C-alpha positions as CSV (number, residue, x, y, z in Angstrom):
1,M,-1.9,-0.7,32.6
2,K,-2.2,0.1,29.0
3,T,-2.8,-3.4,26.7
4,A,-1.5,-4.0,23.1
5,A,-3.8,-6.2,20.9
6,V,-1.9,-8.1,18.4
7,I,-3.5,-9.2,15.2
8,Y,-1.9,-11.7,13.1
9,N,-1.6,-13.7,9.9
10,P,-1.1,-17.1,11.0
11,T,0.5,-18.2,7.9
12,K,2.7,-15.2,8.1
13,V,4.7,-15.4,11.4
14,D,6.3,-17.4,13.3
15,L,4.0,-17.0,16.7
16,D,6.4,-18.2,19.6
17,A,8.6,-16.2,18.7
18,V,6.5,-13.1,18.0
19,R,5.2,-13.6,21.5
20,A,8.3,-14.5,23.3
21,V,9.3,-10.8,22.0
22,V,6.7,-9.2,22.9
23,R,6.2,-10.2,26.1
24,R,9.7,-9.1,27.4
25,E,9.4,-5.7,25.3
26,E,5.3,-5.0,27.3
27,R,7.2,-6.2,30.5
28,A,9.8,-3.5,30.1
29,A,7.0,-0.8,28.9
30,G,4.9,-1.3,32.4
31,W,1.9,-2.7,29.9
32,S,-0.2,-5.7,30.7
33,E,-0.6,-8.5,28.8
34,S,-1.2,-8.2,25.1
35,T,-4.1,-10.1,23.5
36,W,-4.2,-12.1,20.4
37,L,-6.2,-11.8,17.8
38,A,-6.0,-14.2,14.2
39,T,-6.8,-13.1,10.7
40,S,-8.1,-15.9,8.7
41,E,-9.5,-16.1,5.0
42,D,-13.0,-15.1,6.6
43,D,-11.3,-12.3,8.1
44,P,-8.6,-10.8,6.8
45,G,-8.0,-8.4,9.7
46,Q,-11.6,-6.0,9.4
47,R,-13.1,-7.8,12.8
48,A,-10.4,-8.4,14.6
49,A,-10.0,-4.5,14.3
50,G,-13.0,-4.5,16.1
51,A,-12.6,-6.8,18.7
52,A,-9.4,-5.0,19.9
53,I,-11.1,-1.6,20.2
54,A,-14.1,-3.6,21.7
55,A,-10.9,-4.7,24.3
56,G,-10.0,-1.6,25.2
57,A,-6.4,-1.6,23.0
58,A,-4.0,1.1,23.5
59,M,-2.8,-0.2,20.4
60,V,-2.7,-2.6,17.3
61,I,0.6,-4.7,16.5
62,A,0.4,-6.2,12.8
63,A,1.5,-8.7,12.2
64,G,1.1,-9.6,8.5
65,G,1.8,-8.3,4.9
66,D,0.8,-5.2,3.5
67,G,-3.1,-7.2,2.4
68,T,-3.4,-7.5,6.2
69,V,-2.0,-4.0,7.2
70,R,-4.7,-2.4,5.1
71,A,-7.4,-5.0,6.2
72,I,-6.7,-3.9,9.8
73,A,-6.6,-0.1,8.9
74,E,-10.0,-0.5,7.5
75,G,-11.1,-1.6,10.8
76,L,-9.5,0.8,12.8
77,Q,-10.4,3.8,10.3
78,H,-12.7,5.6,12.9
79,S,-10.9,5.0,15.7
80,S,-7.4,6.8,17.2
81,I,-5.9,3.9,18.4
82,P,-2.3,3.8,16.7
83,M,-1.2,0.8,14.8
84,A,2.3,-0.6,14.8
85,L,3.6,-2.8,11.9
86,L,6.0,-6.8,12.2
87,P,6.2,-6.8,8.2
88,S,6.2,-10.4,7.1
89,G,5.3,-10.4,3.7
90,T,6.3,-10.1,0.2
91,G,6.6,-6.3,-0.6
92,N,6.1,-4.9,3.2
93,L,5.7,-1.4,1.4
94,L,3.9,0.4,3.8
95,A,6.9,-0.4,5.9
96,R,9.3,0.5,3.6
97,N,7.8,3.8,3.1
98,L,7.6,4.1,7.5
99,K,11.4,3.6,7.3
100,L,11.3,0.5,9.4
101,T,13.1,-2.5,9.3
102,L,12.2,-5.1,7.4
103,D,13.8,-8.0,9.0
104,D,14.2,-7.3,12.5
105,L,11.7,-8.6,14.9
106,D,13.0,-7.5,17.9
107,D,13.5,-3.6,16.1
108,S,10.0,-3.8,15.2
109,I,7.8,-4.9,18.8
110,H,10.7,-2.6,20.6
111,T,9.4,0.1,18.2
112,A,5.6,-1.1,19.1
113,F,5.9,-0.3,22.6
114,F,8.7,2.9,22.9
115,G,8.3,4.5,19.6
116,S,6.4,7.9,18.1
117,D,3.2,8.5,16.6
118,R,2.8,9.6,13.1
119,K,0.0,10.5,11.6
120,V,-1.0,9.4,8.0
121,D,-3.5,9.6,5.7
122,L,-5.6,7.1,4.9
123,G,-7.0,6.5,1.2
124,L,-10.6,5.9,0.4
125,I,-12.1,3.7,-2.7
126,D,-15.4,2.8,-3.7
127,I,-14.9,0.1,-6.5
128,R,-17.9,-0.5,-8.5
129,R,-18.7,-3.3,-10.2
130,E,-21.5,-4.5,-13.0
131,G,-24.2,-4.7,-12.0
132,E,-24.7,-1.7,-10.3
133,K,-22.7,-3.1,-7.1
134,T,-20.2,-0.6,-4.8
135,S,-17.5,-1.9,-2.2
136,T,-16.0,0.2,-0.1
137,H,-12.6,-0.2,0.7
138,A,-9.1,1.4,2.8
139,F,-5.7,1.6,1.3
140,L,-2.6,2.9,2.5
141,V,0.4,2.3,-0.1
142,M,-1.8,2.7,-3.7
143,A,-4.3,1.3,-5.9
144,G,-4.5,0.7,-9.8
145,V,-5.8,-1.0,-12.8
146,G,-4.1,-2.1,-16.2
147,L,-0.2,-3.1,-15.8
148,D,-0.2,-3.7,-12.1
149,A,-3.6,-5.5,-11.5
150,N,-3.0,-7.7,-14.4
151,M,0.6,-8.5,-12.8
152,I,-0.7,-9.7,-9.7
153,A,-3.7,-11.2,-11.1
154,N,-1.1,-12.8,-13.3
155,T,1.3,-14.2,-10.2
156,D,1.7,-17.8,-8.7
157,D,0.7,-18.0,-5.2
158,D,3.5,-21.1,-4.6
159,L,5.8,-18.8,-6.3
160,K,5.6,-16.2,-4.4
161,N,5.4,-17.9,-1.4
162,K,8.4,-19.6,-2.0
163,A,10.5,-16.6,-4.2
164,G,9.1,-13.6,-2.5
165,W,9.0,-10.4,-4.6
166,L,11.4,-12.3,-7.4
167,A,7.4,-14.4,-8.2
168,Y,6.7,-11.0,-9.5
169,A,8.7,-10.9,-12.3
170,K,7.6,-13.5,-13.9
171,A,4.2,-12.1,-14.1
172,L,5.5,-9.1,-15.6
173,S,6.7,-10.5,-18.1
174,I,3.8,-12.4,-18.7
175,T,1.7,-9.4,-18.4
176,L,3.7,-6.9,-20.7
177,R,3.0,-9.5,-23.8
178,D,-0.9,-8.0,-23.7
179,E,0.4,-4.5,-25.2
180,K,-4.3,-3.5,-25.4
181,E,-4.4,0.1,-23.9
182,F,-8.0,0.7,-22.1
183,R,-9.9,3.4,-22.0
184,F,-11.5,5.0,-19.3
185,S,-12.8,8.5,-18.4
186,Y,-12.2,10.7,-15.3
187,N,-12.0,13.9,-13.5
188,L,-9.7,15.2,-10.7
189,N,-10.7,16.9,-7.8
190,D,-14.4,17.2,-9.4
191,G,-13.0,18.7,-12.2
192,P,-14.2,18.0,-15.8
193,S,-14.5,14.9,-16.5
194,R,-11.6,13.8,-19.8
195,T,-11.4,10.2,-21.9
196,I,-8.1,8.5,-22.9
197,R,-6.3,5.6,-23.4
198,A,-3.5,4.4,-21.0
199,H,-1.8,1.2,-20.5
200,T,-2.0,1.7,-16.3
201,I,-3.3,4.4,-13.7
202,I,-2.4,4.0,-10.4
203,V,-3.5,6.3,-7.3
204,G,-0.7,6.3,-4.6
205,N,-0.2,7.2,-0.6
206,C,3.0,6.4,-1.4
207,G,5.6,5.8,-3.6
208,M,8.4,3.7,-3.0
209,L,8.9,-0.1,-3.9
210,P,11.2,-3.3,-3.4
211,A,14.7,-2.3,-4.3
212,K,14.4,1.0,-3.7
213,I,12.3,1.4,-7.0
214,V,10.6,5.0,-6.9
215,L,7.2,4.5,-8.9
216,L,5.7,7.9,-7.4
217,P,8.4,10.7,-6.7
218,D,5.6,13.2,-4.9
219,A,3.7,11.0,-3.4
220,S,4.0,11.7,0.4
221,L,1.8,9.8,3.3
222,D,1.1,13.0,5.6
223,D,0.5,16.0,2.7
224,G,-3.3,15.5,2.4
225,Q,-3.2,14.4,-1.1
226,F,-2.1,11.2,-3.2
227,E,-0.1,11.1,-6.6
228,V,-1.9,10.1,-9.4
229,V,0.6,8.5,-12.7
230,V,-0.6,7.2,-15.6
231,L,1.4,4.6,-18.1
232,R,0.6,5.5,-21.6
233,P,4.0,3.9,-23.3
234,K,4.1,4.1,-27.2
235,G,5.9,0.8,-27.9
236,F,9.8,0.0,-27.0
237,I,10.8,3.6,-27.1
238,G,7.8,4.3,-24.5
239,W,9.1,1.4,-22.4
240,V,12.5,2.4,-22.3
241,Q,11.2,6.2,-21.3
242,I,9.2,4.7,-18.3
243,F,11.9,2.2,-17.0
244,F,15.0,5.5,-17.9
245,K,12.5,7.7,-15.6
246,V,11.4,5.4,-12.5
247,I,14.4,3.6,-12.0
248,W,17.1,5.7,-12.7
249,E,15.9,9.5,-12.2
250,N,13.4,8.8,-9.4
251,G,15.5,5.8,-7.9
252,V,18.9,7.8,-8.4
253,L,19.1,11.2,-9.4
254,N,16.0,12.2,-7.4
255,R,17.9,11.2,-3.9
256,T,20.3,13.9,-4.3
257,K,20.1,17.8,-4.9
258,A,22.7,17.4,-7.4
259,G,20.6,14.5,-9.2
260,R,17.3,16.1,-9.1
261,A,18.8,19.1,-11.0
262,L,19.6,16.4,-14.0
263,M,16.5,15.4,-14.0
264,T,14.6,15.5,-17.2
265,N,10.8,16.7,-17.5
266,E,8.3,14.6,-17.8
267,V,7.6,12.4,-20.6
268,S,4.6,11.6,-22.7
269,A,4.8,8.1,-21.5
270,L,4.3,8.8,-17.7
271,R,2.3,11.8,-16.7
272,Y,2.1,12.3,-12.8
273,V,-0.5,14.8,-10.9
274,K,-1.6,15.7,-7.6
275,A,-4.9,15.4,-6.2
276,N,-7.1,14.6,-3.2
277,K,-10.2,13.3,-5.5
278,L,-10.2,10.8,-8.4
279,D,-13.0,9.6,-10.2
280,V,-12.2,6.5,-13.1
281,D,-15.2,5.2,-15.5
282,L,-13.7,2.6,-17.4
283,A,-14.6,1.8,-20.8
284,H,-15.3,-1.8,-20.2
285,P,-14.6,-4.1,-16.8
286,T,-10.9,-4.3,-16.0
287,E,-8.7,-5.8,-12.7
288,I,-8.1,-3.9,-9.8
289,E,-5.6,-4.1,-7.4
290,L,-5.1,-2.1,-3.4
291,D,-1.9,-2.7,-1.3
292,G,-0.7,-5.1,-3.8
293,D,-3.7,-7.8,-3.5
294,G,-6.1,-8.4,-6.7
295,F,-9.8,-7.5,-6.0
296,G,-11.5,-8.3,-8.8
297,I,-13.3,-7.0,-12.1
298,A,-14.2,-3.4,-11.8
299,T,-16.0,-1.0,-14.4
300,G,-14.3,2.1,-12.5
301,F,-13.8,3.0,-9.2
302,S,-13.9,6.9,-6.6
303,S,-10.9,7.5,-4.7
304,R,-10.2,10.0,-1.6
305,I,-7.9,10.9,0.8
306,I,-8.5,11.5,4.5
307,P,-5.7,13.1,6.0
308,G,-4.1,12.0,9.3
309,G,-6.8,9.3,8.8
310,L,-4.2,6.6,10.9
311,T,-1.6,7.1,13.3
312,F,0.8,4.7,13.2
313,R,3.9,3.7,15.3
314,V,7.6,4.6,13.9
315,H,10.8,5.0,15.4
316,A,11.3,7.5,18.4
317,D,13.9,9.1,16.6
318,A,12.4,9.5,13.1
319,D,12.2,12.2,11.5
């Protein structure tokens, strides 16, 4: 009989409620009793994923936010074990992009045991720090330096727990007061190096944010590439261009063929490009984020994509 492992963030889930639904669905699927593994400050999910592999789990259910999912994926990256999601965080960005339900415990667990498998690309990033230190991490949604990383660094964790995604609005208002650009050198796909100044550079494996805001319109979870966006607004008009492009064109017009015909070309404040490798050297140490979590100060990073590096459970009737 197959066995699932449930890796859960105890600060994010109602464990008794989750256990009850898992027991019902595992019995209906003819699986044996699941293994339960909690994350902690010392282990956000990587070691728990290793324990699930060692226990012979046929599937891992990740119950937590994007940070928990990212950590578990990092631990599973060299295995073929499929992951199912029980979205329990603030943004739940990966679940949104996989078109999974966000607030339906029954549907999430049913999908885990009776859904279909979908191969998804895995992002890997080597973060360089002062003192020539380097650490390697996985990411599933996006990694970035600049505006997004500073916003996350400015977010009040207590307010985030109480107000959810709206807590980022306050942090964004604080971040936007700092109009300083940063300088960096970069190369795409091992090509020639270029140096520019910008407010933000983001590399993403998928592009939908809460409220159906589409930051990266051409990012796809399974195309073997990621999309890179550079924000370079010049004053108030530049920010207007960005918000118009991201919220109106990407989020509304891009949904239909008629709407896409009305979309403008790229604007100077916002540039997109597709790649499977990106290397960035920062002129000055800068905040960096992965999948919505701050990862400290970086002096540069190298990111690459592993096509089909992970398998996720999705709705059985998903396209």
